[in-house]
C-alpha positions as CSV (number, residue, x, y, z in Angstrom):
1,X,10.8,6.4,-53.0
2,X,9.5,9.0,-55.4
3,X,7.4,10.7,-52.7
4,X,7.6,11.8,-49.1
5,X,4.7,10.4,-47.1
6,X,2.3,12.9,-45.6
7,X,2.0,12.2,-41.9
8,X,-1.1,12.9,-39.8
9,X,-1.0,12.8,-36.0
10,X,-4.1,12.0,-33.9
11,X,-3.5,12.3,-30.2
12,X,-5.9,12.0,-27.3
13,X,-6.5,10.2,-24.1
14,X,-7.6,6.6,-24.0
15,X,-11.0,6.1,-25.7
16,X,-11.1,9.7,-27.0
17,X,-12.2,8.5,-30.4
18,X,-8.9,8.3,-32.3
19,X,-9.6,5.0,-34.1
20,X,-13.1,6.2,-35.1
21,X,-11.7,9.3,-36.7
22,X,-8.9,7.4,-38.4
23,X,-11.3,4.8,-40.0
24,X,-13.2,7.4,-42.1
25,X,-10.0,9.2,-43.1
26,X,-8.5,5.9,-44.2
27,X,-11.6,5.2,-46.2
28,X,-11.5,8.6,-48.0
29,X,-7.9,8.3,-49.0
30,X,-8.1,4.6,-49.8
31,X,-6.8,1.9,-47.4
32,X,-4.2,0.9,-49.9
33,X,-2.7,4.4,-49.7
34,X,-2.7,4.7,-45.9
35,X,-0.4,3.2,-43.2
36,X,-1.8,3.4,-39.7
37,X,0.7,3.4,-36.7
38,X,-0.2,3.3,-33.0
39,X,2.3,4.9,-30.7
40,X,0.9,2.9,-27.8
41,X,3.0,0.0,-29.3
42,X,6.1,1.8,-27.9
43,X,5.3,0.9,-24.3
44,X,8.4,0.0,-22.3
45,X,6.5,-2.4,-19.9
46,X,3.7,-4.9,-20.3
47,X,0.6,-4.7,-18.2
48,X,1.9,-6.9,-15.4
49,X,5.2,-5.0,-15.2
50,X,3.3,-1.7,-15.0
51,X,1.2,-3.0,-12.1
52,X,4.3,-4.2,-10.3
53,X,6.1,-0.9,-10.9
54,X,3.1,1.3,-10.1
55,X,3.4,3.2,-13.3
56,X,0.7,3.9,-15.9
57,X,0.9,3.6,-19.7
58,X,0.4,7.4,-19.9
59,X,3.7,8.2,-18.2
60,X,6.6,9.1,-20.6
61,X,8.9,6.9,-18.5
62,X,6.7,3.9,-19.5
63,X,7.3,4.4,-23.2
64,X,10.3,4.3,-25.6
65,X,9.7,7.8,-26.8
66,X,13.2,8.0,-28.3
67,X,12.5,5.0,-30.6
68,X,9.1,6.3,-31.5
69,X,10.7,9.6,-32.5
70,X,13.3,7.8,-34.5
71,X,10.7,5.7,-36.3
72,X,8.6,8.8,-37.2
73,X,11.7,10.4,-38.7
74,X,12.4,7.4,-40.8
75,X,8.8,7.2,-42.0
76,X,8.8,10.8,-42.9
77,X,11.7,10.1,-45.4
78,X,9.8,7.1,-46.8
79,X,12.0,4.5,-45.0
80,X,10.6,1.3,-43.5
81,X,10.6,0.5,-39.7
82,X,10.5,-2.6,-37.6
83,X,7.7,-1.5,-35.2
84,X,6.9,-3.1,-31.9
85,X,3.4,-4.6,-31.3
86,X,1.6,-4.2,-28.0
87,X,-1.6,-6.2,-27.6
88,X,-4.3,-4.3,-25.6
89,X,-6.3,-7.5,-25.3
90,X,-3.6,-9.5,-23.6
91,X,-1.4,-6.7,-22.2
92,X,1.7,-8.3,-23.6
93,X,4.1,-7.7,-26.5
94,X,3.9,-9.6,-29.8
95,X,6.5,-10.1,-32.6
96,X,7.5,-6.7,-34.2
97,X,6.0,-5.8,-37.6
98,X,7.9,-4.6,-40.7
99,X,6.2,-1.4,-41.8
100,X,6.7,0.3,-45.1
101,X,5.0,3.7,-45.3
102,X,2.4,4.4,-48.0
103,X,1.6,7.8,-49.4
104,X,-0.2,8.7,-46.2
105,X,0.7,7.7,-42.6
106,X,-1.7,8.2,-39.7
107,X,-0.1,8.1,-36.3
108,X,-2.5,7.8,-33.4
109,X,-1.9,7.3,-29.7
110,X,-1.4,8.8,-26.3
111,X,2.0,10.6,-26.5
112,X,2.5,11.4,-30.1
113,X,3.3,15.1,-29.5
114,X,5.4,14.6,-26.4
115,X,8.8,15.4,-27.9
116,X,9.8,18.2,-30.2
117,X,11.5,15.8,-32.6
118,X,8.3,13.8,-32.9
119,X,6.2,16.9,-33.4
120,X,8.4,18.0,-36.3
121,X,7.6,14.9,-38.2
122,X,3.9,15.6,-38.7
123,X,2.3,17.6,-41.5
124,X,-1.1,17.8,-39.7
125,X,-1.7,17.5,-36.0
126,X,-5.1,16.7,-34.5
127,X,-6.0,16.6,-30.7
128,X,-9.2,14.9,-29.5
129,X,-10.7,16.5,-26.4
130,X,-14.1,15.1,-25.6
131,X,-15.7,16.0,-22.2
132,X,-14.3,13.6,-19.5
133,X,-17.7,12.2,-18.6
134,X,-18.3,11.3,-22.3
135,X,-14.9,9.7,-22.6
136,X,-15.5,7.7,-19.5
137,X,-18.7,6.2,-21.1
138,X,-16.8,5.4,-24.3
139,X,-13.9,3.8,-22.3
140,X,-16.2,1.7,-20.2
141,X,-18.1,0.5,-23.3
142,X,-14.9,-0.4,-25.2
143,X,-12.9,-2.0,-22.4
144,X,-15.8,-4.1,-21.1
145,X,-16.8,-5.3,-24.6
146,X,-13.4,-5.7,-26.2
147,X,-10.8,-6.0,-23.5
148,X,-12.5,-8.1,-20.8
149,X,-12.6,-5.6,-18.0
150,X,-15.5,-4.9,-15.6
151,X,-17.0,-1.5,-15.4
152,X,-15.6,-1.1,-11.9
153,X,-12.1,-2.0,-13.1
154,X,-12.3,0.5,-15.9
155,X,-13.4,3.4,-13.7
156,X,-10.7,2.5,-11.1
157,X,-8.0,2.5,-13.8
158,X,-9.2,5.9,-15.1
159,X,-9.0,7.4,-11.6
160,X,-5.5,5.9,-11.2
161,X,-4.5,7.4,-14.5
162,X,-6.0,10.9,-14.0
163,X,-2.8,12.6,-12.6
164,X,-0.8,11.4,-15.6
165,X,-3.6,12.4,-18.0
166,X,-3.5,15.9,-16.5
167,X,0.3,16.2,-16.6
168,X,1.3,14.4,-19.8
169,X,-1.7,13.9,-22.1
170,X,-3.8,17.1,-22.1
171,X,-0.9,19.5,-22.4
172,X,-0.3,18.1,-25.9
173,X,-3.4,20.0,-27.0
174,X,-1.2,23.1,-27.4
175,X,0.7,21.6,-30.3
176,X,-2.4,20.7,-32.4
177,X,-3.5,22.4,-35.6
178,X,-7.1,21.4,-34.9
179,X,-8.7,20.5,-31.6
180,X,-11.7,18.2,-31.9
181,X,-14.4,18.1,-29.2
182,X,-17.5,15.9,-29.7
183,X,-20.1,16.7,-27.0
184,X,-23.9,16.2,-26.4
185,X,-26.3,19.1,-26.9
186,X,-27.1,20.9,-23.6
187,X,-30.8,20.1,-24.0
188,X,-30.1,16.3,-24.4
189,X,-27.1,15.3,-22.3
190,X,-27.6,11.6,-23.0
191,X,-27.8,12.0,-26.7
192,X,-26.4,9.0,-28.7
193,X,-23.1,9.2,-30.6
194,X,-24.8,9.9,-34.0
195,X,-26.3,13.1,-32.7
196,X,-23.3,14.5,-30.8
197,X,-22.2,18.0,-31.7
198,X,-18.7,18.8,-32.7
199,X,-16.6,21.9,-31.9
200,X,-13.5,22.3,-34.1
201,X,-10.8,24.7,-32.9
202,X,-8.9,25.8,-36.0
203,X,-5.5,27.2,-35.2
204,X,-3.7,29.5,-37.7
205,X,-0.7,27.0,-37.7
206,X,-2.0,25.8,-41.1
207,X,-4.2,27.5,-43.7
208,X,-7.8,26.4,-43.3
209,X,-10.4,26.8,-46.0
210,X,-12.3,30.1,-46.0
211,X,-15.5,28.7,-44.5
212,X,-17.1,32.2,-44.2
213,X,-18.4,31.6,-47.8
214,X,-20.7,28.8,-46.6
215,X,-21.0,29.0,-42.8
216,X,-22.9,31.7,-40.9
217,X,-20.9,34.2,-38.9
218,X,-23.9,36.4,-38.1
219,X,-24.0,36.9,-34.4
220,X,-27.7,37.5,-34.4
221,X,-28.5,34.1,-35.7
222,X,-25.4,32.3,-34.5
223,X,-27.0,30.3,-31.6
224,X,-29.8,29.1,-33.9
225,X,-27.7,27.9,-36.8
226,X,-26.9,24.2,-37.1
227,X,-23.4,25.0,-38.5
228,X,-21.6,28.0,-37.0
229,X,-18.3,29.8,-37.4
230,X,-16.9,32.2,-34.9
231,X,-13.9,33.6,-33.1
232,X,-12.6,32.2,-29.8
233,X,-9.6,31.7,-27.6
234,X,-7.9,28.4,-26.8
235,X,-5.1,28.2,-24.3
236,X,-4.9,32.0,-24.3
237,X,-4.5,32.3,-28.1
238,X,-7.1,33.5,-30.8
239,X,-8.6,30.8,-32.9
240,X,-11.5,30.2,-35.3
241,X,-14.2,27.9,-34.0
242,X,-16.4,25.7,-36.3
243,X,-19.4,24.0,-34.7
244,X,-21.6,21.4,-36.3
245,X,-24.7,20.2,-34.5
246,X,-25.6,16.6,-34.6
247,X,-29.1,17.5,-35.7
248,X,-28.0,19.4,-38.7
249,X,-29.8,18.3,-41.8
250,X,-28.1,16.4,-44.6
251,X,-28.6,19.3,-47.0
252,X,-27.0,21.8,-44.6
253,X,-24.0,19.4,-44.2
254,X,-23.7,18.6,-47.9
255,X,-23.2,22.3,-48.8
256,X,-20.2,22.5,-46.4
257,X,-18.8,19.1,-47.5
258,X,-18.9,20.1,-51.2
259,X,-17.2,23.4,-50.4
260,X,-14.4,21.7,-48.5
261,X,-14.1,19.0,-51.2
262,X,-14.4,21.4,-54.1
263,X,-11.1,23.2,-53.2
264,X,-9.2,20.0,-54.0
265,X,-10.1,18.2,-57.3
266,X,-9.0,14.8,-55.9
267,X,-11.2,15.2,-52.8
268,X,-14.5,16.0,-54.6
269,X,-14.7,12.5,-56.1
270,X,-14.2,11.2,-52.6
271,X,-17.1,13.1,-50.9
272,X,-19.8,10.6,-52.0
273,X,-21.0,8.4,-49.2
274,X,-21.6,5.7,-51.8
275,X,-17.9,5.7,-52.5
276,X,-16.9,6.1,-48.8
277,X,-19.4,4.2,-46.7
278,X,-17.3,4.6,-43.5
279,X,-17.5,8.4,-43.7
280,X,-19.1,9.6,-40.6
281,X,-20.0,6.2,-39.3
282,X,-20.2,5.6,-35.6
283,X,-21.4,2.7,-33.4
284,X,-24.7,3.2,-31.5
285,X,-25.4,2.2,-27.9
286,X,-26.7,-1.2,-28.9
287,X,-24.0,-1.9,-31.5
288,X,-25.8,-0.6,-34.6
289,X,-24.0,1.5,-37.2
290,X,-25.2,5.1,-37.4
291,X,-24.4,8.2,-39.4
292,X,-22.8,11.3,-37.8
293,X,-22.6,14.4,-39.9
294,X,-20.3,16.2,-37.4
295,X,-17.9,13.2,-37.6
296,X,-18.0,13.2,-41.4
297,X,-17.2,17.0,-41.5
298,X,-14.3,16.4,-39.1
299,X,-12.9,13.5,-41.3
300,X,-13.3,15.5,-44.5
301,X,-11.6,18.6,-43.1
302,X,-8.7,16.6,-41.8
303,X,-8.3,14.9,-45.2
304,X,-8.4,18.3,-46.8
305,X,-5.4,19.3,-44.9
306,X,-3.5,16.1,-45.7
307,X,-4.2,16.6,-49.4
308,X,-3.2,20.2,-49.2
309,X,0.1,19.0,-47.7
310,X,0.7,16.8,-50.7
311,X,0.3,19.8,-53.0
312,X,3.1,21.6,-51.1
313,X,5.5,18.8,-52.0
314,X,4.5,18.2,-55.6
């Protein structure tokens, strides 16, 4: 293979928004250039076995993390893998799938950063951290509509999983280059998905674009600005914090999008929503497709880092 695939990790708890984020990134880069892997396929036990053993899918002992790490290492060098397949719909395993990596590999799941060997395989690492009450709404909606559960079953399962979420999932936040938190505005706590704000914690692990050129850092107008950049601390360490309100206007967002895209020639052509209809698209409460500018910015900034990584290996 004449190239080394660029690998993006997207880790977060169940229903944190991993697939929604991935969908737009895949659209920007071109589906033909992207291989998407789900680390949940590396479960050691099926749903019935987990129930009998009293173990949740979030526990490391319930997953073949050694095989996951081995497969990530193979993908990083451009080699194919025979990946297991776990069906969330049936709770059982299906025939494994032969996977040959494309130019870009997106690896999403629960425990993607749980071993040092796995973490070393990623070029860019994202962690999704929505407020727990919002994630619960997303999980209830998804699991009742797509996986055949009742609302009571979903909430009971979340309560059962909580100790493992706290012990094994959330600590992975420390390894991320960017922590993504979608949240409703304080004045409208029941705001729909298309108007959620986003807070992006930008760690200095990787070089972020100099957003001070287009985003306000003026503390006197900070709280009133629809797009804000400031300093903060996350897990005790200093970070930059970019916030985009769900009610930001298209013109405000376009200026930031064009700045991000303009730093990489290949990305500027991809910024158009006509070319990338999935950019920033979310599903509304009644199933309709809506536009979220904060999601679009998050997808573009993530793609920016993936393309920057390709430049480092050219």
